[in-house]
C-alpha positions, 0 to 999 in steps of 0.5 A: 277225499278229505271232508273239506275237499267234498264240500267244495263247490263243483265249479269255483264261483270266485274263478277268473276263467271264463272256460265255462259260462255257468249261470249264476243260479247253477248249483255247480257254484254252490254245491259239490257234484254229488249234491245236485242233479243235471237235466238235459234241458229245462223240465217242469220236473225242475222248475224255479223255486220263486223264493230263491230263483233256483231250480229244485227237483220234487224231493228238494235236490238242486238242479242244473239244466245246462249240462253243456255249460258245466261240462258234464253229461245228464244224469236225468233226462226231462220228458218230451214235451207234452202237446198242448190240448186244444180247447173244444170249439163250443158250436152253440156260441155265436161269434163275438164282434170285435170291440172296435167294429164300425159299419162301413158306409161312405160319408 
């Protein structure tokens, strides 16, 4: 494989074929296959970068989170979601009334 082919994106962004409905921010449209990782689903391990709206791993590697859209198997697995921790109830607090509380009395 020559250097020019090695630098071509995995999916041609100028293609008129809608065979693969990839996201507009997918790294497969910008990088060759060996330049990005694929997670099996969205994960906090590859959050959005607020500067450009794309996903990157902690080491700066571009990440795709929709393997079914690009037709590849994931090479990384997102960890299972962590259960939300319930906040301990403060037993000493008195219940607050609603801001819109009205006493009910007949008029």
